[in-house]
C-alpha positions as CSV (number, residue, x, y, z in Angstrom):
1,M,11.0,57.6,12.8
2,L,10.1,54.4,14.7
3,T,12.3,52.4,12.3
4,E,15.2,54.7,13.2
5,L,14.5,54.2,16.9
6,M,14.6,50.4,16.5
7,D,17.8,50.6,14.4
8,G,19.3,52.8,17.1
9,L,18.4,50.3,19.8
10,Q,19.9,47.4,17.8
11,R,23.1,49.3,17.1
12,G,23.4,50.4,20.7
13,D,23.1,54.1,19.8
14,V,20.0,54.3,22.0
15,Q,20.4,52.6,25.4
16,V,17.5,51.4,27.6
17,V,18.2,52.3,31.3
18,D,16.0,50.6,33.9
19,L,15.1,53.0,36.6
20,T,13.1,50.5,38.6
21,A,14.1,49.0,41.9
22,P,13.6,45.2,42.1
23,L,10.4,44.3,44.0
24,S,10.7,41.7,46.7
25,E,10.0,41.0,50.4
26,E,13.0,43.2,51.2
27,T,11.6,46.3,49.4
28,P,11.4,49.2,51.8
29,I,8.0,50.7,52.3
30,I,6.9,54.0,53.8
31,A,6.3,54.1,57.6
32,L,3.3,56.1,58.6
33,P,2.3,57.5,62.0
34,P,0.8,54.7,64.1
35,E,-2.7,56.3,64.1
36,R,-2.9,56.0,60.3
37,G,-3.5,53.0,58.2
38,Q,-0.4,51.1,57.1
39,P,0.5,49.9,53.6
40,W,1.2,46.2,53.1
41,P,4.8,45.2,52.3
42,F,5.3,42.9,49.3
43,S,4.6,39.3,50.1
44,R,3.8,36.2,48.1
45,E,2.3,32.7,48.4
46,V,3.2,29.9,46.1
47,I,0.3,28.5,44.2
48,S,2.4,25.7,42.6
49,H,6.0,25.1,41.8
50,Y,6.2,22.2,39.4
51,D,4.8,20.0,42.2
52,A,1.6,18.1,43.1
53,P,-0.8,21.2,42.9
54,G,0.7,22.0,39.5
55,P,3.3,19.7,38.0
56,T,3.9,21.9,35.0
57,V,3.5,25.4,36.3
58,Y,5.2,27.8,38.7
59,W,3.2,30.8,39.9
60,N,2.4,32.9,43.0
61,N,-0.3,35.0,44.6
62,I,1.1,38.3,45.6
63,R,0.0,41.0,48.0
64,F,1.2,44.6,48.4
65,S,0.1,48.3,48.6
66,E,-0.5,50.3,45.4
67,H,2.4,52.4,46.7
68,T,5.1,49.7,47.1
69,G,8.6,50.0,45.6
70,T,9.1,52.0,42.4
71,H,5.5,53.3,41.9
72,F,3.3,55.8,40.1
73,D,1.1,58.3,42.1
74,A,-2.1,59.3,40.3
75,P,-3.8,62.6,41.1
76,V,-6.7,60.8,43.0
77,H,-4.1,59.6,45.5
78,W,-4.4,62.9,47.5
79,L,-7.4,65.0,48.8
80,S,-6.3,67.9,46.6
81,G,-6.8,65.6,43.6
82,R,-10.1,64.1,44.7
83,G,-12.4,63.8,41.7
84,S,-9.5,63.7,39.3
85,H,-8.4,60.6,37.4
86,D,-7.1,57.3,38.8
87,V,-4.2,55.4,37.5
88,S,-6.2,53.5,35.0
89,A,-7.3,56.8,33.3
90,V,-3.8,58.3,32.8
91,P,-3.7,59.2,29.1
92,P,-1.4,56.8,27.4
93,H,0.5,59.5,25.6
94,R,1.6,60.8,29.1
95,L,3.3,57.5,29.8
96,V,6.1,58.3,27.3
97,A,7.6,61.7,28.0
98,P,10.9,63.7,28.0
99,A,12.8,63.8,31.3
100,A,15.1,66.4,32.9
101,V,17.5,65.2,35.6
102,L,18.5,67.6,38.4
103,D,21.4,66.3,40.4
104,A,21.4,67.4,44.1
105,S,23.2,64.3,45.4
106,A,26.2,66.3,46.8
107,A,23.8,68.5,48.8
108,A,21.8,65.5,50.0
109,A,25.0,63.7,51.1
110,R,25.8,66.7,53.3
111,D,22.3,67.1,54.7
112,P,19.8,64.2,54.5
113,D,17.0,66.7,55.1
114,F,18.0,68.8,52.1
115,L,15.1,70.6,50.4
116,L,15.1,71.5,46.7
117,R,14.2,75.1,46.2
118,R,13.0,77.1,43.3
119,E,16.4,78.8,42.9
120,H,18.0,75.4,42.4
121,V,15.7,74.6,39.6
122,E,16.1,78.0,38.0
123,A,19.9,77.6,38.2
124,W,19.5,74.3,36.4
125,Q,17.4,75.9,33.7
126,D,20.0,78.7,33.3
127,E,22.5,75.9,32.4
128,H,20.4,73.4,30.5
129,G,17.4,75.3,29.2
130,P,13.7,75.4,30.2
131,L,11.9,72.3,31.5
132,A,10.2,70.4,28.7
133,D,6.5,70.9,28.1
134,G,4.8,67.6,29.2
135,G,8.0,66.3,30.7
136,W,9.2,64.9,34.0
137,L,11.6,66.4,36.5
138,L,13.7,63.6,38.0
139,Y,15.3,64.7,41.2
140,R,18.6,62.9,41.9
141,T,19.7,62.7,45.5
142,G,21.9,59.6,45.5
143,W,19.3,57.9,47.8
144,D,19.1,54.8,45.5
145,A,22.5,53.7,47.0
146,R,20.6,53.0,50.2
147,G,17.9,50.9,48.6
148,A,19.2,47.5,49.8
149,D,19.0,48.5,53.5
150,A,15.6,49.5,54.6
151,A,16.8,51.2,57.8
152,R,19.3,53.4,55.9
153,F,16.8,54.0,53.1
154,L,14.0,55.3,55.5
155,N,16.7,56.9,57.7
156,D,14.3,57.4,60.6
157,G,12.3,59.9,58.6
158,H,15.3,62.0,57.5
159,T,15.2,62.0,53.7
160,P,15.6,64.8,51.1
161,G,12.6,66.4,49.4
162,V,11.2,69.6,48.0
163,A,10.5,72.9,49.8
164,P,6.8,73.8,49.9
165,D,7.0,76.9,47.8
166,C,9.0,75.0,45.2
167,A,6.5,72.2,45.1
168,R,3.7,74.7,44.5
169,W,5.7,76.4,41.7
170,L,6.5,73.1,40.0
171,A,2.9,72.1,40.1
172,E,1.2,75.4,39.1
173,E,3.8,77.4,37.1
174,T,5.9,74.9,35.1
175,P,4.8,72.7,32.1
176,L,5.9,69.4,33.9
177,I,3.6,66.4,34.1
178,G,5.3,65.1,37.2
179,L,8.1,64.7,39.6
180,G,10.3,61.6,40.0
181,V,12.5,60.8,43.1
182,E,14.7,58.2,44.5
183,T,13.3,58.2,48.0
184,V,10.3,56.3,49.3
185,G,7.8,59.1,48.5
186,T,7.9,62.3,46.5
187,D,7.9,64.4,49.7
188,A,10.7,64.9,52.2
189,G,10.8,62.5,55.2
190,R,9.9,65.4,57.5
191,A,7.2,66.8,55.2
192,R,4.4,66.0,57.7
193,E,5.9,68.8,59.9
194,F,5.4,71.5,57.3
195,T,2.8,74.0,58.4
196,E,0.5,75.1,55.6
197,H,0.2,71.9,53.6
198,P,2.0,68.8,55.0
199,Y,3.3,66.7,52.1
200,P,3.4,69.6,49.7
201,C,4.5,67.6,46.6
202,H,1.4,65.4,47.0
203,W,-0.9,68.3,47.7
204,Y,0.2,70.6,44.9
205,L,1.1,68.2,42.2
206,H,-1.9,66.0,42.5
207,G,-4.1,69.1,42.9
208,A,-2.8,70.2,39.6
209,G,-3.5,66.9,37.9
210,K,0.1,65.9,37.9
211,Y,2.0,62.7,38.8
212,G,4.7,61.3,41.0
213,L,7.3,58.5,40.6
214,T,9.1,57.2,43.6
215,Q,12.0,54.8,44.5
216,L,13.8,55.3,41.2
217,R,17.3,54.0,40.5
218,N,20.1,54.7,38.1
219,L,19.4,58.4,37.6
220,A,23.2,58.8,37.6
221,L,23.2,57.1,34.2
222,L,21.0,59.7,32.6
223,P,22.0,63.1,31.1
224,P,20.5,66.3,32.4
225,I,18.4,66.6,29.3
226,G,17.6,64.4,26.2
227,S,16.3,61.2,27.7
228,V,12.8,59.8,27.2
229,L,10.9,58.2,30.1
230,V,8.6,55.2,29.6
231,T,6.4,54.5,32.6
232,A,4.1,51.4,32.8
233,P,1.8,51.4,35.8
234,L,-0.9,48.7,36.1
235,P,-4.2,50.2,34.9
236,I,-6.0,49.5,38.2
237,V,-9.6,50.7,38.0
238,G,-10.1,53.1,40.9
239,G,-6.4,52.8,41.8
240,S,-4.6,55.6,43.5
241,G,-1.3,54.3,42.1
242,S,0.6,51.2,41.0
243,P,4.0,49.6,41.2
244,T,5.6,50.6,37.9
245,R,8.4,49.6,35.5
246,V,10.2,52.8,34.6
247,L,12.6,52.8,31.6
248,A,14.6,55.6,30.1
249,L,15.7,55.8,26.5
250,V,19.1,57.5,26.2
251,E,21.1,58.4,23.1
252,R,24.8,57.5,23.3
253,D,27.5,58.9,21.2
């Protein structure tokens, strides 16, 4: 089976699609209320660059938040997942999983505060079949087109997300292992205004031991079903998350 996969990759029958946003000093990061702690943006300092400190070597020190750029949210990231596992303890078999892609880009283009609801997911299932056991739901909004412009990407807190009751349903009543999005976080930009549980994707998904992926790109290149997601967070001991390379394997006719 693995030989067939490698043959398919060499022939081009299986394509590797990179869903990861490049990580640089221009990478947008989430903006929190002033009274809360702030994540560090990506920055670097040259150690040597084929110069006097290191004539034969180029390398850098880097600094950033665990939740910078395309990144993986572990259950311990949120109060509801306190006591659950950190990013270093994610079972390796969960880092390779099937993916479903739900396209809500037209709705998000009309309304940047668009919220995904249970009926949208159920309509998707009516067309494509049930969500895969142990799989990801990748929520396409077209927001990756804004990624090169931090102001447009953050959009003054108006970004699409998931309705609270839908987040709870995805977390507690579906066989998914996690939710992937193109926006800066798994929740809507205005999710802190929700009444029962602000940031419901974080609350319910992490409380159920499930994961988040954010700032994905190129979801438009994936089919609604049939792709396999490979996620590679750094195994940071005690880490609440990690910048992550996310790849999709897609069969092409």
